[in-house]
N, C-alpha and C positions, 0 to 999 in steps of 0.2 A: 504493500498500499504505499503510496505517494502524497507527501503533502508538500504544497507550494505556499510561497510568500505570496499574498493577495494580486495587485497588480503587478508585480516585476516577474511573476511567475518563476523566481528564484527556487532552486529547491532545499526544502525545510526539512523532510525526516524523509526516511525509507523505511519501512517494517516487514518484514517477511511474515506474509501471509501463514506460512505452516507453522512455524513456533513461534512467532510473537517477536523473535528480537531486533531490535532496532539496529539497522547498519551505520556506521561510522559517514557522515556528512559534513564535510567543512565548508563553508564559503560557498555553496550552492553544485558542492563535485560530490559525489559519491566516490567515497576512497576505499570501496573495499569490492569484490568479485557480488554480483548480483545478475540474476535471470529478471527481467522485465517483458510478460507477454502481454500483449493486448490483442484480445481477437473479436471481429464483428460477426455475430450469429446471422446465418439467411433463412430462407424462406421453407429450407426442408429439415429444419431444426424444432426442437422444443423451445428452444430459445429465440424464437424468431424476432428481430430487430433491435435486441439486445447487443450492447457492448461488455465485454469485461476484460478487467484487466487486474494482473497480481505481480506480484516481487518475491521471489526467493532469494533467499541467501545462499551460498557457497553450497554448503552442507546440506541443506533439505533437496537442492536439484539434485545433488549428487545419489543421494536417498531415493527420490523419486525413480530418476531414469535409468538407475541400477535395477529397477522391478520392470524397464521395459522389455516384452520379448523379443524386438529387434532392437540393433542398437542406436543410438544417435548418430546422424551423421557429425562429421567434423572436417575441417578443412582449415589450412592455415591462414591468419589472418596477415596484412601488412600494414602496420603503422606507418603516419608521414612525420616526422620530426622537423623544426624549422631551427636553425641555429641563428646566431647574432647577427650573422655578415647578410642574412637573406636569404642563404642558399636552402634547400630541403634535400632531403635524402630519406628512405626508406628503411624499415628494417622489419622483417619478419619475427610474428611473435608468436 
C-alpha cells in the first residue's frame, strides 16, 4: 500500500500488503526492494471495472512466487548512470 503527500504526490509511505511491514522511504524514494503490482480487471472477470494495486516486501514476494507451479520469468535489466561531466554509461544489474 502506498501513501503520497497531498498535491506534490511525493511518496510518503509503503507498507507490504502481505505482512504489514513498513518499507524504508527517504525523501520520497523507496530505499529497499519491493514489488508493486497494479492491474485493471476486465469484462470476463468477477472484478469487472475494478483496479487493484498492492505492494510486497522482497521476503513476501519470494515466499509467494516460490509456490508458483511455473517459475517467474527473469531477465537482466540495464541501469543508466550519468556522471558529473554529463556523459552516461550503462551497467547490467
